[in-house]
N, C-alpha and C positions, 0 to 999 in steps of 0.2 A: 712263841715259835709254833710252827705247824707240827702236828703229831703224825707219825707214820703208822700204817697198819701193820698187822702181824707179818705180812709178806714183804714189807719195805716200800710200798706205794703210798702215794698221797691219799688221805682220807677223802672220800667223795660224798660225805654226808651232806644232805639227807638222801642222795641218790643211792649211795652204797647201802645205807640202812634200809631203804625202801626195797632195794633188790633182795637183801637178805630176808626181809619180811615176806616179800612175795614168794621167794623160794621155799621158806619154811612153812608157809600156810597155803601152798598151792593146792587148789582143788579144781580139777579140770571141768567138773560138771557144774560148778557154781556159777551164778550170774555175775555180770560185771559190777553191779551195784554192791554185791556182797564183797567182791574183791576190793573195791575202793574203801569201804568202811574198815576192812581188816588192815589195809595199808596205813590209814590214819592212826589206827591204834598202835601199829608197829612203830611209827615215827615218834609217838609220845614216849615209847619205852626206850628208844636209842638216845643216848646223851650227845650234846653238841661237842665238836672238837674244841680243844682249849684255845687254839689260835683264833678261832671264830669268835669265841666268847670274849677274848681280849680285845679283838677289833671292835666288837659291838659295844663293850664297856668303854673303850676309848672314844667311840663315836658319841655315846650318850653324854659323857663328861664334856666333850667339846661343844655339843649342841646346847647343853644346859648353861654353859658359860657365855653363850652368845646373847646379845641384846637384839631381839628380833623386832623391836619397834622402830629401828632406824630405816632409812629409805633403802639402803643397799643390804637389807637383811637377807635377801635371796643369795647374793654373792657371798656374804659371810657364812651362810648355811652351806654353800657349796664347797667352801674351802676344806672343812673336815672330811667330807666325802672324797675330795681330791687327794688328801693326804693318805686316807685309808686305802684308796685305790693304788696309790704309788707304792705303799708298803706291800700291798698284795702282789703287785707286779714284780717287785724286787725279790720276793720269795719264790716266785715261779720262774726259775731260771730258764727252763725249756721254752715257755710261752712268753717270756719277757719281750722279745722283739715284736711279736705280733700284738701283744697287749699294749706295748708302748706306742706302736703305730696307730692302734685304734684310739688310745687316749689322746695322742697328738692330733689326730684328725678331728676328734671331738673338740679339742681345745681350739684348733684353727677355726672350726665351724662356729664355735661359741664366740670367738674373737670377731669373726666376720659378721655374725649376727649383732654383736654389740656395736660394732662400727656402723653397721647399717641402721641400727636403732638410733645411735647418736646423730647420724646424718639426717635421719628422718624427724628427729625432735624439733629442729628449727622449722622444717616444713609443716610439722604438726601445729606449731605455734602460728605459723603464717596462715595455714588453712583455717585454724581457729579464728585468727584475726579477720581473715577475708570472709569467713562464714558470718562472723558477728557484723562485719561491715555490710555484707549483702543483706543480712537480716534487717539491719537498721535502715538500709536503703529501701528494702521492700516495704517495711513498715511506713517509711516516709512517703514512698510512692502511693501506697494504699491510702495513707492519710490525705495525701495531696489529691489523689484521684477520687476520693470519697465524694467530694462535692460534684465533680464532673460525672461520676457514676449516678449520683442522685439526679443531676440535671438530665442525663441521658434517659434515666428511668422515667422521669416526668415527661420528657419528649416522646418516649416510647408510648406511654399511656395516652398522651395527647394524639399521637399518630394513630394508635389503635382506635381511639374514639372517632378520629377523622375518617378512618377507613370504614368504621361502622356506619357513620353518617353517609359516606359516599355509597356504601352498599344500599342503604335505605333509599338514597336519592336515585340510585341506579334502578332499583326495583320500581320506584315511583315513576321514573321516566319510561321504564319498560312498559308499565301499565298504560301510561299516556300514549306511547307509540302504538301499542296494540289497539287502543281506542281510536286513535287517529287513522290507523290503517283501515279499521272497520268503517270509519266515517268516509274516508276517501273512496273506499270500494262502493259504498252506497251512493256517494256523489257521482262517481264515474258511471255507475249503472244508470242513474237518473240522467246524466249528460248524454249518454248513448241514446236513451229513449227520446230525449228532446231533440238530439241531432237528427235522428231518423224522422221524427215528426216534422222538423224544419225542412228537411229535404222533400218530404211529401208535399208540404205546403208550398214550397217554391215551385215544384213541378206543376201543381195545380194553378198557381199564379201565372206561370209562363204559358201554360195552356190557355188560360183565360185571356192573357194579353194577346197571344197569337190569334185567337178567335176574334178578339175585338179589332185587331188590325185588319184581318181579312174582311171583317164586316165593314170597316171604314173604307177599305180599298174598293170593295164592291159598290158601296154607296157613291164613292167619288167617280168611279168609272160610269156608273149609271148616270151621274149628274153631268159629267163633261163629255162623255162619249168617246174618250181617247182610247187608242189601241194599246193594249198591254205589251204586245211584241215590240212596238216602236219604242216604248219607254225602256224596255229591257235592253234593246240595242243601244239606245242613247246612254243608258247607264254604263254599259260595257265599254263604249268608246271613251266616255269620260274617265272611267277607271284606267284605260290604257294611256290616255294623255297624262293623267296624274302620275302614272308609273314612269313615263318618259321624262316628265318634268323633274321628278324626284331623282332619276338617274343622272340627268344633266346637272342638276344642282349638286349632287354628291361629287360628280366629276370636277366641277369648277372649284368646289371646296378643296378637293384633293390636289388640284393643279395650282391653285392660287392661294392656298392657305398661308404660305410663307412670303407672299408678295406684299410689299408696302407701297403706299402711294408715291408718285414721282416727286411731289413737293417735299415729302419727308425724306426721300432718298437723296435729293439734291442738297437739302439742308444738312443731312448727316455726312454726305460726301465732302461738302465744304468744311464742315467742322473737323472731319478726319484729316483733310489736307492741312488745315491750320495746326492741328495737333502734331502731325507728322513733321511739319517745318519747325515747329517749336522743339520737338524731340531731337531733330537733327542739330539744331543750334545748341541745345543743352548737351548733346553727345559730344559735339566739338569742344564746347567749354569744359566738359568733363575730361576729355582726352588731354586738352591743354593743361588743365589743373592737375591731372594725373602725372603728366610729364614733369610739371613744375614740382609736384610733390616728390616724385622720384629724385629729381635734381636736388631739391632741398634735403631729402633724406640722405642722399650721398654726401652732400655738403655737411650735413649734421654728423654723419659718420666720420668724415675727415676731420671736422672740427673737434669732435669728441676724442678722436685719436690724438690730434695735436694737443688737446687739453690734457689728456693722460700723459703724453710725452713731456709736456711742460711741467705738469705736476711732479712727475718722476724726476725731471731735471731740477726742479725747484727743491725737492727733498734732498737730492744728491748735493746740490749747491749749499743748502742749509746745513747739511751734515759735514761737508768737507771744507766750506769756506768760513772764514771768520765773519762775524756780523759787522756791518758798516758802522763806523764810528759816527757819533753825533758831532759833526764839524761846527755846529752853531756854538758849542761851548768855547771854541777858540776865540770868538769875538769878545769874550770876557777878559782875556789876558793879552790880546794883541793891541798895541797902541793904535788909537783911532776908533776903537769900539766896533760895533756891528756894521756900521756903514763902510768902514775901510775893509773889514773882512769880507763883506759881500762883494766889494769890488775886486778883491784879490782872488776870491773863490769862484767867480763866475766862469762857467764853461770848462772847469778843470776836473780831472779825474782824481780818484783817491790818492794815487801815487803822486800826482802833481801837487795835490794839497799837502801831502807830507813834505814835499820839497819846499813849498811855501812856508809851512810851519817851521821847518828846520832853518830856513833862511831868516825868518823873523827872529827866531831864538838866537841864531848865530850872529846876526847883525847887532842885536841888543847886547850880546856878550862881547862882541868886538869893540863896541864903543867904550866898554869899561876897561879894555886893555890899553895900557899906556905905551908899552914897548913890546917888540917882537924879538925873539931870540934869532940870531943870525944862523944861516945854514952852513957857513964856512965857505972856503974857496977851493973845494975839491973839484976834480974833473967831472963828477956825476951831478954837481949842483948846476942848475941853469945859470946862464951868464947874467941874467938880470936879478939873481938872488945871491950872488957870491959876495958874502960879507961876513966878517967875524965880529962878534960882540952883539950888543943890543941895538935894535933899530927902533926909532920913535914911530909911534902910530899917529898918522895925520888925522884920523877920525873923520874920514870923508863921508858925505851922504851918498846915497845911491845915485842921486841926480848928478852930483859932481863926478862920480866915477863914470857914468854913462857919457857925459859930455867929454871927458878926457879921452875915453876909448874911441868915441866917434871922431874926435880930432886926430887921434893917432891914425885911424883908417884913412881919413881924408888926406893927411900928410903923406902917408905911405903910397896911396894910389897916385897922388900927384907926382911924387918922386919917381915911381915906376913908369909913369907916362913920359916923363922927361928923359929918363935914362934908357927906357925900353928894356929894362932888366928887372926881374922880380927879386926882391931882397928877402932875407930871413926875418920873420916877424919878431922872434926873441931879441935879435941884435938891434933891429930898428926900434923896438920897444924901449930898450935901454938907452940907445942914442937919443931918442926923442926926449926921454925924461932928463937926461944929462944936459941936453941943449936947452930945455925949457926951465928946469929948476936948478941946474948946476950939478956938478959932480958930487958935492957933499950931501945934498938933499935928495939926489936921484934914488938912492937905495930906500930912503924913507917912503917916497912915493911908490916905488916899485913894490915893496912889501905890503904897503897899505892897499894898493890896487889889486895885488895878487890875492890877498886874503878876502877882499870883498868879492872878487870874481869866483873864488873857490866856494864861498858860502851861498851866493845868489845864483842858484841853478835855475830858478823859474824865469829869470830875466834873460831874454834871447841875446841881447847885446853882450851882457857879461858872460853868459855861459858859452856862446859861440867863440868869443875872443879867448876865453880860458881854454877851450878844447883845442883851438888852433895854436895857442901859445905853448901848451904842453905837448903838442904833437899827436893828440888823439884823433884829430880831424885835419884833413888837408885844407889849405887856404883856398883852393879852387872851389871847394863846396860853398864857401861863404860868398864868393863872387858869383857863382852860378845861380844861387838863390836870389841874389840881388838883381841879376840880369833878368831872371824869370819874372820877378815882381815889377821891374821897370818896364819890360815889354808889355805886360798886361796893362799897366797904367797908361802906356802910350796908346794901346788899342782903345781903351775907354775914352781917352782924351780925343782921339780921332773921330769918335762918334759925337762929340760935343762941338757942334759947329759954332755955337755962340760963345764958347769958352766961359760958360757960366759955372762950371764945376759940378753941374747936376745933369742927370739924365732921367727922362720919364721911364715909366715901367715898360712901355712899348719899345723904346730905344734900348733899354737894358735887356729886354727879351731878345731883341735882334743881336745885341752884343753877346748874349749867351751863345747864340749860334756862331758868332765870330770867334768866340773863345774856343769852340769846338774845332773851328777851322785853323786857328792859330796853334792850338795844342791838339793835334789829331790823335796823339797817343793817349790822351786822357779819356777815360771811360765816361759814359753818360752819368753814372752815379757820382763820379768825382766832380763833374761840372755842377750837378745838382747840389752837392755838398757846398760848393763855393757860393752858389746862389743863396742857399739857406743861411750860410755864414754871413752873407751881406745883409740879411734881414729884409730882403725884398720879396714881395709876392708877385710872381709873374702873371697871375690871373687877374691882377688889379690894374685898372686904367687910370687911376687918379693919383697914385703915389709918385713922388719924385725922389730919386736916389741921388744923394751927394756922393759921387764916386770918389772924390778927392779924400773925403773923410775915411774911406775904406783903407787908405794907405798911410794915415797919420799915426804918429806915436805920441804917447804922453811924455811928460817931463822926465820920467824914469826909464824911457826907452821901451815900454811895453807896447807891442803892436796890437792892432785890432784883431778880432776873431777871423776876419777874412784873410789877412796876411798870415796869421798863425795856421790857418787851414791850408794855405798854399805851401807853407814850409813843411807841415806834417805830411802832406801828399807827396812832396818831393822825397822825403825820407822813406815813406811807405813804398813808393814806386821803385826806389833804388833797392830796398830790401827784397821786394818781390822779384826784381830783375836778377839779383844775386842768388835768390833761392832757386830760380829756374836754372841758373848756371850750375849751382851745386847739384841739383837733380840730374843735369845733363852729364856731369862728371862721374856720376854713379858712385861706385865703391872705391874709387881711386884714393889712395892715401897721400900721394905726392903727384904734382903736376909740373909739366914743363911748358915751354912756349907753344909747342905744337898742340898739346892737349887743350890749353886755354884758347888758342886760336880756333880750333875746330869747334869747341863748345860755344864760343861767342858767335861764330858764323851760323851755328845751328839754331840758337835761340833768337838771334837778331840778324837775319840775312841781309838787311840793308846797311849794316855797319860798314864804314869806309876804312881804308887802310890806315890813315893817319890816326883816327880815333882808336882803332884796334891796337896800333903800336903804343899809343898812350896808355891804354888799359893794361897791356902786357908789361909796360914799364912800371906801372904802379904795383902790379901783382908780384913781379920778379925783381923789383928794384933796379936802379940804373946800373948796378954792378953786373947784371946779367947772370944771375944765379942759374945753374943748370936745372935744378928741380927744387921745389919748395913744397912744404906741407899744404894740403888743400885749405885747412882752416886758416893758416897764416896768410895765404894768398887772398882769401875772402875777407879777412880783417883789413888787409891793406886796401882792397878795392872799396870796402865800406867806408874807410876814412877819406877816400878821394871823391872826385866828382865823376860818378859813373851813372850814366843814364842810357835808356833805350833809344836807339836811333830810328828804328822803324817798327811797324807792328809785328807782333809775334806770329809765327806760322799758324794759319787757321783762323786768325782774328781779323783779317782784312775784310772779308765779306761781312762779318758781324758788325764791324765798325761802320761800314758803308750803309748797311741796313738800318743801324741805329741813327745815322745822320739823316737818312731819308725820313 
């Protein structure tokens, strides 16, 4: 613990002792050096405080116990001093806050310095590494550039030698230049002297020449005795004439320098005229070719556009449509092979070929059926199929069916001509079978014929009889088509004056015009289709056309392409006629007699009242319905014999111009 002084204050040794020594030995007149030595002696005589000795003893013990060979020896050494300082602060109660603040500030500063040192240690290592790397690179560069430096030094020495040589050469050349300048100066001086001497010599020679001429002139005058004045005048006149001639010559050269001879001019003019004419011809040819080129270019653009449109259409069709089947494969399964299939498939569309294929499959399956199930005797069953139980299949061929149906038509037409009254085909069909085959076998024939007609849709005789028998098509349509074919056959026969059954190409060409007159409502394209279907070439003069063969049928009732085209045109013209009627009716959902009458008169102004009443009866039925749906009326008209009577409005002039 600290010792207190006699007055109760802290001991301030050695300051206190020093003060006492100074006060006890004060000599005002002594020198400062004497006072300092006396103070040191006084310090040695005053003892240390006990607390100070204890602190120093504790510090010595702690320092002796430390291992100062370690790396952190300085920190270990600082720790005893820190403890001594803390003990010292604790005993100074009055100054403890200040001393603690001082100590803490030192501690913070030391901690900050330690932190800074720790943060700089990696940088020191990095700097050391970078320094070593730079040193290594410098050494490498020095080693690398040593050869280059050596070469540069050699080049430098070589250039220095070259410069010395050039300097020597320059001095040598300078000496030569000076020598040459001196030589040139000497030569120039000698030349001037010679030039002056030459001038003097020429002057003397001229003088001697003039003297000689004068002497010669005098001698000549003395010899001839001519007057000098006369000769002088003659010479003057001659010189004037020479001047005039020279002026005239210069004027002619100036005036006629660009003039060519007439012979050359005429030759060039003729050549120019020929070239001009040839150029005009070539220009006309060029203009014509240019116009043709522009026309061809425009055609090319249109063709290219059409090609692009066709390509786009082809791609659209290829994407949307199914690929066309290979119909040739059907010849492998159809009875009769490829030859029969080629005959069946000629001139038919894919849809028609499907019907032919289904017909062949159906007829083959039909031959394997022995009996048909009866339809019963209900009111909804057609009269010719009313039977209960099984019905035997007669297994008829298509030829037999066609012959029976033709005979039925023949008998029915004959009966109607006798009675003057049209009978129902279903009832006549049953009565015909009962009359010919008996009541017991009539149903067998009826069922067999019905199934054959139902399956054979590609045969016109069977399909038309089936449609009329089932009520899909009116009987008038069948008779109308036959009348159309018969009238055309009569027209062709009228042109055959020899009744040979054949017409020449010229006669057939005239007959084509007759057909246009006989059927004025047919368009030019339709007539051309008939001519193409006949297989005739109108531009040929040697072909002979057997017109009778155009209307013949084979044993199965299949018509020629010519007759088939006539029938298809009949259906197409009727569909076009009804389509115009539908467009004229507009958005009406139901129609009555007045609506239909107005529409028919609008699209067909030449229609007569009787034909109009017939069409109205077909559309509205004989019962006289007040109003029917538009689609129902059109379906009824499509099933009947509906044809245009006169040309459509606006087509009369077109038809006449086409005829011309």
